[in-house]
C-alpha positions as CSV (number, residue, x, y, z in Angstrom):
1,X,27.3,116.3,159.8
2,X,29.9,118.7,158.9
3,X,30.5,116.0,156.0
4,X,27.0,116.6,154.8
5,X,27.2,120.2,154.8
6,X,30.3,119.8,152.7
7,X,28.7,117.6,150.1
8,X,26.0,120.1,149.8
9,X,28.5,122.7,149.1
10,X,29.9,120.6,146.4
11,X,26.7,119.8,144.7
12,X,26.1,123.4,144.6
13,X,29.5,124.1,143.3
14,X,28.7,121.8,140.5
15,X,24.9,123.5,139.4
16,X,26.9,126.5,139.2
17,X,30.9,126.4,138.4
18,X,30.8,129.9,136.6
19,X,29.6,131.8,139.3
20,X,32.0,129.8,141.8
21,X,35.1,130.3,139.6
22,X,34.2,133.9,139.6
23,X,33.9,134.8,143.5
24,X,37.3,132.6,143.8
25,X,38.8,134.5,141.3
26,X,37.5,137.6,143.2
27,X,39.3,136.6,146.9
28,X,41.8,135.3,145.0
29,X,42.9,139.0,143.3
30,X,41.8,140.8,146.5
31,X,43.8,139.4,148.9
32,X,47.1,138.5,147.0
33,X,46.5,142.5,146.1
34,X,46.6,143.3,149.6
35,X,48.9,140.6,151.3
36,X,51.8,141.4,148.3
37,X,51.3,145.4,149.4
38,X,51.5,144.2,153.1
39,X,54.4,142.2,152.6
40,X,56.3,145.0,151.6
41,X,54.9,147.2,154.0
42,X,56.2,145.0,156.9
43,X,59.8,144.9,155.4
44,X,59.8,148.2,155.4
45,X,58.0,149.2,158.5
46,X,59.6,146.6,160.9
47,X,61.2,147.3,164.2
48,X,65.5,146.1,163.2
49,X,66.2,145.4,166.8
50,X,62.3,145.3,168.9
51,X,64.0,143.7,172.0
52,X,66.2,146.7,172.6
53,X,65.2,149.8,170.1
54,X,63.5,151.8,173.1
55,X,67.1,151.8,174.6
56,X,69.3,152.9,171.7
57,X,69.1,156.6,171.1
58,X,70.5,159.1,168.6
59,X,71.3,162.4,169.6
60,X,71.2,165.2,167.6
61,X,73.4,168.8,168.2
62,X,73.0,172.1,166.4
63,X,76.6,173.4,165.1
64,X,75.3,174.9,162.3
65,X,72.4,177.5,163.6
66,X,69.2,178.7,162.5
67,X,70.2,180.0,159.2
68,X,71.0,175.9,158.1
69,X,67.7,174.4,160.1
70,X,64.9,173.2,158.0
71,X,61.2,174.2,158.1
72,X,60.5,172.0,160.9
73,X,63.7,173.5,162.9
74,X,66.0,170.2,162.9
75,X,69.4,170.1,163.7
76,X,71.7,168.5,161.4
77,X,70.9,164.2,161.5
78,X,74.6,163.6,162.0
79,X,77.4,164.9,164.3
80,X,80.6,166.9,163.3
81,X,83.9,165.4,164.6
82,X,84.4,167.5,167.3
83,X,80.9,166.6,169.1
84,X,81.1,163.1,168.3
85,X,84.4,162.7,169.9
86,X,83.1,164.7,172.7
87,X,80.8,162.7,173.6
88,X,82.8,159.4,172.8
89,X,85.0,160.3,175.2
90,X,82.5,161.4,178.1
91,X,81.1,158.1,178.2
92,X,77.5,159.2,179.5
93,X,75.7,156.1,178.6
94,X,76.2,152.7,179.0
95,X,77.6,152.1,176.2
96,X,78.0,154.0,172.8
97,X,79.6,154.4,169.5
98,X,80.6,156.7,167.1
99,X,80.5,155.2,163.4
100,X,81.1,156.5,159.9
101,X,81.0,154.4,156.4
102,X,84.1,153.4,154.7
103,X,84.9,151.5,151.4
104,X,88.6,150.6,151.5
105,X,90.2,147.8,149.4
106,X,91.4,144.9,151.2
107,X,93.9,142.3,150.6
108,X,94.6,138.7,151.8
109,X,98.3,138.0,153.1
110,X,98.9,135.2,150.6
111,X,100.1,134.6,147.3
112,X,98.0,134.9,144.4
113,X,95.6,137.2,146.5
114,X,94.2,140.2,144.8
115,X,92.7,143.5,146.4
116,X,89.0,143.5,146.7
117,X,87.1,146.4,147.2
118,X,84.2,146.3,150.2
119,X,82.1,148.4,152.1
120,X,81.9,148.7,156.1
121,X,81.9,151.1,158.7
122,X,84.5,152.4,161.5
123,X,83.2,152.2,164.7
124,X,83.7,152.2,168.6
125,X,84.2,149.0,170.5
126,X,80.7,149.3,172.1
127,X,79.1,148.7,168.5
128,X,79.3,145.2,169.0
129,X,77.8,144.5,172.3
130,X,75.2,147.4,172.0
131,X,73.6,146.1,168.6
132,X,74.1,142.5,169.6
133,X,75.9,142.0,166.3
134,X,76.0,137.9,166.4
135,X,79.6,136.7,165.9
136,X,80.8,133.3,164.0
137,X,84.2,133.1,164.8
138,X,86.1,135.7,167.7
139,X,84.4,139.0,168.4
140,X,85.0,142.6,169.1
141,X,87.5,144.5,169.9
142,X,88.2,146.5,173.3
143,X,88.4,150.0,174.1
144,X,91.5,149.6,174.9
145,X,92.2,148.6,171.3
146,X,90.3,151.6,170.9
147,X,92.6,153.7,173.2
148,X,95.6,152.7,171.6
149,X,94.6,152.7,168.0
150,X,94.9,149.1,167.3
151,X,95.2,147.6,164.1
152,X,92.4,144.9,164.4
153,X,89.7,144.3,162.2
154,X,86.1,142.5,162.3
155,X,85.1,141.3,158.7
156,X,81.5,140.0,157.5
157,X,80.6,136.3,156.7
158,X,80.7,136.9,153.0
159,X,84.0,138.4,152.9
160,X,85.4,135.4,155.3
161,X,83.8,133.0,152.5
162,X,85.3,134.9,149.7
163,X,89.1,135.3,151.2
164,X,88.9,132.2,153.5
165,X,86.6,129.8,152.2
166,X,84.2,130.3,155.3
167,X,86.5,129.2,157.7
168,X,88.0,130.4,161.3
169,X,90.1,133.3,160.0
170,X,90.7,134.8,163.2
171,X,94.2,135.6,164.0
172,X,94.9,135.8,160.2
173,X,96.1,139.3,158.8
174,X,94.3,141.3,156.5
175,X,95.6,144.2,154.6
176,X,93.1,147.2,154.2
177,X,93.5,150.4,153.0
178,X,97.6,149.3,152.3
179,X,98.2,148.8,155.7
180,X,98.0,145.4,158.1
181,X,94.9,144.7,160.2
182,X,94.5,141.4,162.7
183,X,91.2,140.1,162.3
184,X,89.5,139.8,165.5
185,X,86.0,138.7,164.7
186,X,83.7,137.0,162.3
187,X,80.3,138.2,161.5
188,X,77.6,135.7,161.4
189,X,75.3,136.4,158.7
190,X,73.9,140.4,160.1
191,X,71.4,142.4,157.8
192,X,69.2,144.5,159.9
193,X,67.0,146.3,157.8
194,X,66.0,149.0,158.1
195,X,69.9,149.8,158.7
196,X,69.2,151.7,161.6
197,X,72.7,152.5,162.6
198,X,73.3,154.7,159.3
199,X,70.3,155.7,158.4
200,X,72.3,159.5,157.1
201,X,73.9,157.3,154.4
202,X,71.2,154.7,153.3
203,X,68.5,156.2,153.9
204,X,67.3,153.3,156.0
205,X,67.6,150.0,153.2
206,X,70.2,149.1,151.1
207,X,71.5,146.2,149.7
208,X,75.2,146.5,150.3
209,X,77.0,144.3,152.8
210,X,78.8,144.9,155.8
211,X,82.2,143.5,154.8
212,X,85.1,145.1,157.4
213,X,84.4,147.0,160.6
214,X,87.5,148.8,161.9
215,X,88.3,150.8,165.0
216,X,86.9,154.4,164.5
217,X,90.1,156.2,165.8
218,X,92.4,153.8,163.9
219,X,90.8,154.6,160.8
220,X,90.4,158.3,161.4
221,X,94.1,157.9,162.1
222,X,95.0,156.3,159.0
223,X,93.5,158.8,157.3
224,X,90.4,156.6,156.0
225,X,88.2,158.6,153.9
226,X,84.6,158.6,154.8
227,X,82.6,157.0,151.8
228,X,79.4,158.5,153.1
229,X,77.1,161.3,152.9
230,X,78.9,164.8,154.4
231,X,76.9,168.1,155.2
232,X,78.7,171.3,155.4
233,X,77.4,174.5,156.0
234,X,80.8,176.0,154.6
235,X,83.7,174.0,153.1
236,X,86.5,172.7,154.9
237,X,90.0,174.5,155.5
238,X,91.3,171.5,153.9
239,X,90.8,168.4,152.0
240,X,90.4,164.7,153.2
241,X,89.5,163.6,156.7
242,X,92.1,166.1,158.1
243,X,89.7,169.2,156.8
244,X,86.2,167.2,157.8
245,X,88.0,167.3,161.8
246,X,88.6,170.3,162.0
247,X,85.5,171.4,160.2
248,X,81.6,171.8,161.2
249,X,81.1,169.4,158.9
250,X,78.7,166.3,159.7
251,X,79.5,162.8,158.6
252,X,79.4,160.8,161.8
253,X,76.5,159.0,163.0
254,X,76.2,158.2,166.9
255,X,74.2,155.3,168.9
256,X,73.9,155.6,172.7
257,X,72.4,153.1,175.0
258,X,70.1,154.4,178.1
259,X,68.9,151.8,180.1
260,X,65.8,154.0,181.9
261,X,63.6,157.1,181.9
262,X,66.2,158.4,184.4
263,X,69.3,157.8,182.0
264,X,67.8,159.4,178.9
265,X,66.7,162.8,181.5
266,X,70.3,163.1,182.5
267,X,71.3,162.8,179.2
268,X,69.3,165.5,177.6
269,X,70.6,167.7,180.4
270,X,74.2,166.7,179.3
271,X,73.6,167.5,176.0
272,X,72.0,170.9,176.2
273,X,75.2,171.8,178.8
274,X,77.6,170.4,176.1
275,X,75.4,172.8,173.6
276,X,75.5,175.8,176.4
277,X,79.5,175.1,176.4
278,X,79.9,175.6,173.0
279,X,77.8,179.2,173.3
280,X,79.7,180.0,176.2
281,X,83.0,179.4,174.5
282,X,81.9,181.5,171.1
283,X,81.8,178.4,169.2
284,X,78.0,178.9,168.5
285,X,75.8,181.9,169.3
286,X,72.1,180.3,169.4
287,X,70.6,178.6,172.1
288,X,70.8,175.0,172.3
289,X,68.9,173.0,169.8
290,X,69.1,169.4,170.6
291,X,67.1,166.1,169.7
292,X,67.7,162.6,171.4
293,X,65.4,159.9,169.8
294,X,65.0,156.3,170.6
295,X,65.6,154.3,167.3
296,X,61.7,153.9,166.3
297,X,61.4,157.9,167.0
298,X,64.6,158.2,165.0
299,X,63.5,156.4,161.9
300,X,59.7,158.0,161.7
301,X,61.4,161.2,162.1
302,X,63.6,160.5,159.3
303,X,61.0,159.1,157.2
304,X,62.4,156.0,156.9
305,X,58.5,154.1,155.7
306,X,58.3,155.4,152.5
307,X,54.8,157.5,152.4
308,X,53.8,155.4,149.4
309,X,53.8,152.2,150.6
310,X,51.3,152.9,153.3
311,X,49.0,154.3,150.4
312,X,49.1,151.5,148.8
313,X,48.6,148.6,151.6
314,X,45.3,151.4,151.9
315,X,44.2,151.3,148.1
316,X,45.0,147.2,148.3
317,X,42.6,146.8,151.6
318,X,40.1,149.2,149.6
319,X,40.3,146.5,146.5
320,X,40.0,143.7,149.0
321,X,36.5,145.3,150.4
322,X,35.1,145.8,147.1
323,X,36.1,142.0,145.8
324,X,34.2,141.1,149.0
325,X,31.3,143.5,148.1
326,X,30.9,141.6,145.1
327,X,31.5,138.6,146.4
328,X,28.7,139.2,149.0
329,X,26.1,140.2,146.5
330,X,27.0,136.7,144.2
331,X,26.6,134.7,147.4
332,X,23.3,136.4,148.6
333,X,22.3,136.0,144.4
334,X,23.2,132.6,144.9
335,X,21.5,131.6,148.3
336,X,18.2,132.9,147.3
337,X,17.8,131.5,144.2
338,X,17.7,128.1,146.5
339,X,15.0,129.4,148.8
340,X,12.8,126.4,147.8
341,X,15.4,124.1,148.6
342,X,15.4,126.4,152.3
343,X,12.3,126.4,152.8
344,X,11.8,122.1,152.2
345,X,14.2,122.3,154.5
346,X,13.4,124.5,157.3
347,X,9.8,122.4,156.6
348,X,10.9,119.5,157.8
349,X,12.3,120.7,160.9
350,X,16.0,121.9,160.0
351,X,16.6,125.0,162.5
352,X,18.2,128.4,161.4
353,X,21.0,127.6,162.9
354,X,21.7,124.5,160.3
355,X,20.8,126.9,157.7
356,X,23.4,128.9,159.0
357,X,26.1,126.0,159.4
358,X,25.4,124.8,155.7
359,X,25.7,128.2,153.9
360,X,28.6,129.4,155.6
361,X,30.4,126.4,154.9
362,X,30.0,126.6,151.6
363,X,31.1,130.1,152.0
364,X,34.6,129.3,154.0
365,X,35.0,126.7,151.0
366,X,34.9,129.4,148.6
367,X,37.4,131.4,151.2
368,X,39.8,128.4,151.2
369,X,39.5,128.2,147.5
370,X,40.5,131.8,147.2
371,X,43.2,131.8,149.5
372,X,44.9,129.1,147.9
373,X,44.6,130.8,144.6
374,X,45.6,134.3,146.7
375,X,48.7,132.2,148.0
376,X,49.9,131.7,144.1
377,X,49.6,135.2,143.3
378,X,50.9,136.7,146.5
379,X,53.9,134.8,145.1
380,X,54.0,136.2,141.7
381,X,53.3,139.5,143.3
382,X,56.2,139.5,145.8
383,X,58.6,138.3,143.1
384,X,57.7,141.1,140.4
385,X,57.8,144.1,143.0
386,X,61.1,144.6,141.8
387,X,59.0,146.0,138.9
388,X,57.5,148.5,140.4
389,X,59.6,149.4,143.6
390,X,63.4,150.2,144.2
391,X,65.7,147.3,144.4
392,X,66.5,147.8,147.8
393,X,63.1,148.1,149.1
394,X,62.0,145.3,147.1
395,X,64.4,143.0,148.0
396,X,62.9,142.8,151.5
397,X,59.5,141.5,150.5
398,X,59.5,137.9,150.9
399,X,57.2,134.9,151.3
400,X,57.5,133.4,154.5
401,X,55.4,130.7,156.7
402,X,53.7,133.7,158.4
403,X,52.7,135.1,155.8
404,X,51.3,132.1,153.9
405,X,49.3,131.8,157.1
406,X,48.0,135.1,157.4
407,X,46.7,134.8,153.4
408,X,44.8,131.9,154.0
409,X,43.3,133.3,157.4
410,X,42.1,136.7,155.5
411,X,40.8,134.7,152.4
412,X,39.0,132.4,155.0
413,X,37.6,135.1,157.8
414,X,37.0,137.6,154.6
415,X,34.5,135.3,153.1
416,X,33.0,134.2,155.9
417,X,31.9,137.7,156.7
418,X,31.0,138.8,153.2
419,X,28.8,135.7,153.7
420,X,27.1,136.3,156.6
421,X,24.4,139.1,155.0
422,X,23.1,136.5,152.2
423,X,23.2,133.6,154.6
424,X,21.0,135.7,157.1
425,X,18.8,136.5,154.3
426,X,18.3,133.1,153.5
427,X,17.5,131.9,157.1
428,X,14.6,134.6,156.6
429,X,13.1,132.3,154.2
430,X,9.4,131.3,155.2
431,X,8.7,127.9,154.7
432,X,5.2,128.2,154.2
433,X,5.1,130.4,151.6
434,X,7.6,128.4,149.6
435,X,5.9,125.6,150.2
436,X,2.9,127.0,148.8
437,X,4.9,128.4,145.5
438,X,5.8,124.8,145.0
């Protein structure tokens, strides 16, 4: 029976090809606009580490005071060196890491090599297991390496291909900022977006690769400059990293893993106790003003998802609704023009269910055709979003299998919904009136 309804639908399309093409275009453009915008929204609003994000927290401690707070009363988004090292040494979480951005020159220790400028971070040893960073070769360093300021380094897969042709380079030496470091690990491909561990410097999204990771205290001890954002309520007394260490300038990101609600409560109390110690020592004169947010709340607080992407998605969905309303009107006109055919079918015994099946099959075929057109237009739209959006956000939008399936389903379901009312009106046709008029 379904093949019979398909044949009737094809006959109907041949009788009015212009009207059919108009409906397919309306569905295709409406679906493509929605899915192109959704691909961008999905990329920027996704959870970068969904299996663990609610156990990873970002602490904020107010070392500047009320005069430097924004309208929302927020403390600085990063930490100063004294606060970061105090939290790191106290180890109140199951794992924790201090993080700052570096951009050193590196040189492979072999004849004919040339220095290469790279980007990366100085981090604590817990960074790798806490964030479950994937390794192609080797691993991160140990806490003992942190404590003795070992000259070890983890490199990214791109840098490993560039310097060592992608082979296992663990144990090789690499000159970083003029000093020799031993490679202990090589990352597999790892590019979390949003870049949740360094929102302070990236704003959430970046096309910059993570080429090197160095021990936090090793980098600080070597005087390796921070190349990230630095906020100061007053200028440091000295230049370079020495001045940053002695100042209240904030330049260090921080993550701590807290595995349950009790651990979160205890850590909040610990932060308040630390702030009160600063107050009692005279380092600050204000009451504790701390924050402790998990990764999703932190991304939301930092407004990582651009507001215009949500607005664009709503506008695109509005366009889809307009296209569906127009399609519904065209289907209504198309179906009611065939009232004579419907009357004859009803008179010879066709039930209303058969009329529903016939016309919803026809609407479904229009939806599938519109969906196929929508797939092509969505691919074109995703390829062209860089004309409208910053490169670091546009590069995240991509067409994958899930998007393809969702596009087809959206086109099919939307068209079936648009066809419900016209089909309902078609089933109300009275066969006796149609036969008399004939």
